[in-house]
C-alpha positions in Angstrom: -56.9 32.7 2.0 -53.5 33.4 3.3 -50.7 31.9 1.1 -47.9 33.1 3.1 -48.1 30.4 6.1 -48.6 28.0 2.9 -45.2 28.9 1.2 -43.6 28.9 4.4 -44.7 25.7 5.3 -43.6 23.9 1.9 -40.3 25.9 2.2 -39.7 24.0 5.5 -40.8 20.7 4.3 -38.5 20.8 1.5 -35.5 22.2 3.6 -36.3 19.1 5.7 -36.7 16.6 3.1 -33.4 17.8 1.1 -31.6 17.3 4.7 -32.9 13.7 4.8 -31.7 13.1 1.4 -28.4 14.4 1.7 -28.2 12.3 5.2 -28.9 9.3 3.0 -26.4 10.1 0.3 -23.7 10.8 2.7 -24.2 7.5 4.8 -22.2 5.4 2.9 -20.8 1.9 3.8 -17.9 1.8 6.4 -14.7 -0.7 5.4 -14.2 -3.4 7.6 -10.4 -3.7 8.9 -9.2 -5.8 6.0 -6.0 -6.8 8.0 -8.4 -8.0 11.0 -10.8 -9.9 8.7 -7.8 -11.5 7.2 -6.0 -12.5 10.2 -9.3 -13.9 11.5 -9.8 -15.9 8.1 -6.3 -17.7 8.8 -7.5 -18.5 12.3 -10.6 -20.0 11.1 -8.6 -22.1 8.4 -6.2 -23.3 11.2 -9.2 -24.0 13.2 -10.7 -25.9 10.7 -7.9 -28.1 9.6 -9.2 -31.7 8.8 -5.6 -33.1 9.1 -2.4 -31.9 11.0 -0.6 -29.2 9.1 2.4 -29.1 11.7 3.7 -25.3 12.4 7.2 -24.9 10.6 5.8 -26.5 7.4 6.1 -24.1 4.2 2.9 -23.3 2.7 2.4 -21.3 -0.4 0.1 -18.7 -0.7 -1.3 -17.9 -3.9 -3.0 -14.5 -4.9 -6.6 -14.7 -4.9 -8.7 -14.3 -8.2 -11.9 -12.7 -9.3 -14.5 -15.6 -9.3 -16.1 -14.0 -12.6 -12.7 -13.9 -14.4 -10.0 -16.3 -13.1 -7.5 -15.1 -15.1 -7.8 -11.6 -13.0 -6.4 -10.6 -10.1 -7.4 -6.9 -8.4 -5.4 -5.5 -5.8 -7.9 -6.5 -3.4 -6.9 -10.0 -4.1 -3.4 -9.4 -4.0 -3.4 -7.5 -0.7 -5.6 -10.2 0.9 -2.9 -12.8 0.1 -0.2 -10.8 1.5 -2.1 -10.5 4.7 -3.0 -14.2 4.9 0.9 -14.5 4.1 1.5 -12.5 7.3 -1.0 -14.3 9.7 0.6 -17.6 8.5 3.9 -16.3 9.4 2.9 -15.2 12.6 1.2 -18.6 13.2 4.7 -20.4 12.9 4.6 -21.5 9.2 7.0 -20.9 6.7 5.6 -18.8 3.8 6.1 -18.3 0.1 4.3 -16.5 -2.4 4.6 -18.2 -5.8 3.5 -17.0 -9.1 1.2 -19.7 -10.2 -1.3 -19.7 -12.9 -4.3 -18.1 -11.8 -6.5 -21.5 -13.1 -4.2 -23.7 -10.6 -6.3 -26.7 -11.1 -6.8 -28.8 -14.8 -9.8 -31.2 -15.1 -7.9 -34.5 -16.1 -9.5 -37.0 -18.9 -12.3 -38.2 -16.1 -13.1 -34.7 -15.0 -11.6 -34.5 -11.7 -9.7 -31.4 -10.6 -6.0 -31.7 -10.1 -2.8 -29.7 -10.2 -0.8 -29.6 -13.5 2.3 -31.5 -13.3 4.5 -28.5 -13.6 2.8 -26.8 -10.9 2.9 -29.8 -8.8 6.8 -30.1 -9.7 7.5 -26.7 -8.9 5.7 -27.0 -5.5 7.5 -30.1 -4.6 10.9 -28.5 -5.8 10.4 -26.0 -2.8 9.0 -28.7 -0.3 5.8 -27.1 0.2 3.4 -29.1 2.2 0.4 -27.2 1.3 -1.1 -24.6 -0.9 -3.9 -21.5 0.2 -6.0 -20.8 -2.6 -8.9 -18.2 -3.0 -11.3 -16.6 -4.8 -13.4 -13.4 -4.4 -16.5 -11.8 -5.8 -17.5 -7.9 -5.6 -20.9 -7.8 -5.0 -23.2 -4.6 -4.7 -23.0 -4.2 -0.9 -19.9 -6.8 -0.1 -17.2 -8.5 -1.4 -17.3 -12.4 -0.8 -14.1 -14.4 -0.3 -13.7 -18.2 -0.2 -10.5 -19.6 0.8 -9.1 -23.4 0.7 -6.0 -24.9 2.2 -4.9 -27.8 -0.1 -2.8 -30.4 0.8 -0.1 -30.5 -2.2 0.6 -34.3 -1.5 -2.9 -35.6 -1.9 -4.6 -32.3 -3.7 -7.3 -32.6 -0.9 -8.9 -29.6 0.3 -7.9 -29.8 4.5 -9.4 -26.6 5.7 -11.6 -23.8 4.1 -13.6 -20.6 5.3 -15.6 -18.2 3.6 -16.3 -14.6 4.6 -17.7 -11.2 3.3 -17.0 -7.6 4.1 -18.8 -4.5 3.1 -18.3 -2.9 -0.1 -16.8 0.5 1.6 -14.8 2.9 -0.4 -11.5 0.9 0.0 -13.0 -2.2 -0.8 -14.5 -0.8 -3.8 -11.3 0.9 -5.0 -9.4 -2.7 -4.6 -12.2 -5.1 -5.8 -13.6 -3.3 -8.7 -12.2 -2.8 -12.3 -11.5 1.3 -13.0 -14.5 1.2 -15.3 -16.7 -0.2 -12.6 -15.9 2.3 -9.5 -18.6 4.8 -10.4 
């Protein structure tokens, strides 16, 4: 039996298979255009308003926080907040970023979430009409984002939207803590 054709066939098969595996290794997830996604999210928030929020009103945008640790915001949460601010401004709203506590709402004695008096007072002092808050969660393949517009006077959610973006290299670099990026 001639072993030469069998060896050549085996080498050819290994070469083809190794080419396939390198194809799958290098076909990583691509990032969406985060700016475009953030601006579309603001469009949806404005379309979904359950009561008027006239242009020219002051809207406070808070940094998005990690849903797994509400005391933590990563570059992802901060850049998305900045992009939301830009989109709100481009839609005719006055916008202010404000360093609010990452855990915006407290539970009162009957278990209802409400703005702490100190936060409400700070928002009223600048005559803000609405507050945009949000959370994100980094999954294995996507980053999931939830946004809410809260009317400050009533503390009611007047608009909301949810979306996800692929966990491409940029999203991974911004949404995950440094020790999780491997």
